[in-house]
N, C-alpha and C positions, 0 to 999 in steps of 0.2 A: 549244512547248517544250526547242527547242534552244536547245544557252547557246554565247556564246560570249566565253567565261573566261581569262584570261589563263595561260602556260601551268603557271605556276606554282602556280597556285591549287586545284591539287590537292593538292597539299604541301600547302595555309592550309589546308583544309579536314580533313585527316585531324588535322594539329595543333586544330584545332577540335573536329573532333567524334566525332573517337575518340581522346578521352583512353585508355580500357580498350579494351584489346585484344576483337574478335565476330570468330565464325566463321561460315564460311555453309559447307553442307550441300547438297547433292541433298536433296529429299522424303522424307521415310518409305516413304513409298510405293513409291520407288526405290527408296534403300536395303537397304527390309527385305524387299521383295518380290518386285519386277520383276526385278529383280539375280539374287535365289537363283533364282525360278519359272524364270526362260531359263536357267539353269547344267540346274538336275535334268529338265528338257525335253530338253536335247539331250545326257545326256548318257545317258540314259534310251535313249530314238530312236536314237543312235549303236547303244548295247551292244548290247541285243533285235536290231540289223541283223546286227551282225560277229559274238554271241559265235555264235549256232550253226553261222554259217560257219568258227571261230576249233576250234573243236573236230570237227568234220564233221573239218576238218584236220589234226589233230593223231591221229584215227583208222586216218584213211586220206592219209597223207601222200603229196605228191606232189612229187617231184625235183623238175621243173618248173615248179613253183607258186611264189606269191609273197607265198600269204596274208598269213604274219606281218610280214611289210614294208611292204604298206597296211594293215592294219588297227593297225600302227603311229603310221605316220602321220596314221593318222584319229582316233586316240586323241593325239596332239599335237598336232590341228587342239581339240576337246577341252577338252586341260589351256592352249594360249592363249584359244581364248574363257571359255572360265569363269573364267580370273585377268584378263580383259579388265568382261568383267559383275562379278566381284564383286569388283572394286575400284571403283567406284560407289559399293561400300560407307564407302571412308577418302579420300575423296578428298573438297578443300575446298577453301575459301580463306577463308584470314585478313588480315583487318584491323588496321593497330595506326598511332598517330601519325604510324610512321617511315617504315612499308613495307605491301606486302599482299607474303601469301606462298599460295603457289597449291603446290597439293599433289596431283598427277597422277598417273598406274598408274605409271610406275616414276623420276618423279623430280619433286623439291621446286620448286619457282621461287620467289629472294626479291625481291623491286619494291622497289627504294629508288622513296623517294614525289620524289626530284629527279633521275631516271629515267620516270619519267612523263609520257606527251607528251597521254594523250584518251586513249581507246576504241571500238572498233568492233563495231559492228551490223550483221550480214552478212546477206545470205538465203543459205539451202544450199538449191541447185535440186534437187528431187526431175523421179527419170525418170518417178515413177507419185505418185499422194499430193498435198497439198501441199508447199509452201516448208517449209524446219526455219529458225532461227532459232538464230548463235553471235554469243552477245558476250563481248568479250577485249578483256584488257585492248594498250594500245599503249607499247611503254615503247624506249625509245631507249638503250643502256647507253654509254657514251664506247670511242670507233674504233670499234664494230659498227653495224651494219644496222639501223635499226626492228623492230623486231620485235612480233611479236601473239601475245599470251598467253591463250586462252582462261580464261574463269575460271567455276569451281561455282558456282554456289549457287542456293537455290529460288527460281524463276521468282515466287513469290508472295513472297518477301524479299522485295521490290521495292516492294512495299505500307509498308513500314517508311521514314516519311518520310525518316529518314538514310542509309540506302541508297539512294532514289531521287536525294537532294540531292550527293550524289558523283556521278553519275553527270551530273546533270544539272549543275555544277560543270564536267564536263570539254569538248572539241570530238567530235562523234565522226568517225569516220575510216570508218563504215562508209556502207554503199549504205541502209540504212533506217534512216527519223527514228526518237531515241529512243522519242516522243508515240505513232505506233505499237503498238511495244512494250507501253508502259506503257496504253495502253489495252486490250490484248488482258489485262494482270495486274489489272487492273481490273472487270474482269469475268469473272474467275473460267475464262479460257479452261484454261489449265497444269493446275487439278488438276482438269478437266472429264477433259481426255484422258486425264489420268494415272489415273482411275480406269474412263475405259474399258478403255485397252488392263491395270488390272487384270484385271477380268473379261473378259476374253478369254483372257487366260494363264492365268488359273485356268481357267476350260474346256476352251481348251486342254491342261495339264499334267495333268487328271481324266481325258477320253479319254485321251490316250500312256499312261498311268500304267493304265486300265483293260486296256489294248488289252496292254499292251508287255511290264507285271511279267510276267504268264502266260506268255512267248514267253522269258524271261531264267531264270527257275524252270523250264521245262520244260530249256532244256536245258541246266543247271547239273547235271541229276539222271544 
């Protein structure tokens, strides 16, 4: 199922099949459940650990201590983590007949179809657990080095023949065959994984709220 089309086939494909712009996003589970729950879990957990120490320090200040600085750094980390997880809610890839627009956490990238060389389906090595996959658009702006920009979409979107055909019209610069990814998509692997992660995260969130909220309430009294 790998393709060996000419370099300009992507531009031709977009002109023919993406007459109207189409937006691809993460799945509803990722955007409206996993991202907020992950934010809640870390915020409540860190608050339950640090708040009693902060209140105790204010009642019994130690001139040689740096509790406030340490807690400030922890909450700065929380803010960064929350921003990263919540950014999954607004990340998207918009494909038009002339370009691909990729909105990430801190930037919006415009890739004209004439600059698109192909795509890269790369394996992400994990020290524990199964390896992941990363799908990127490979593009080459005049005067710059070839760049890979990760695209945001729901893997189940590849059941759409139009999007599937787009990647099949380009060359793969990655180390994983497209057919392997499409087989996983067709078998429903990714929706199942998301549901499993959601169930686990819901249980973890409920447990942390049950254990930590009384600690926070007690510290605020």
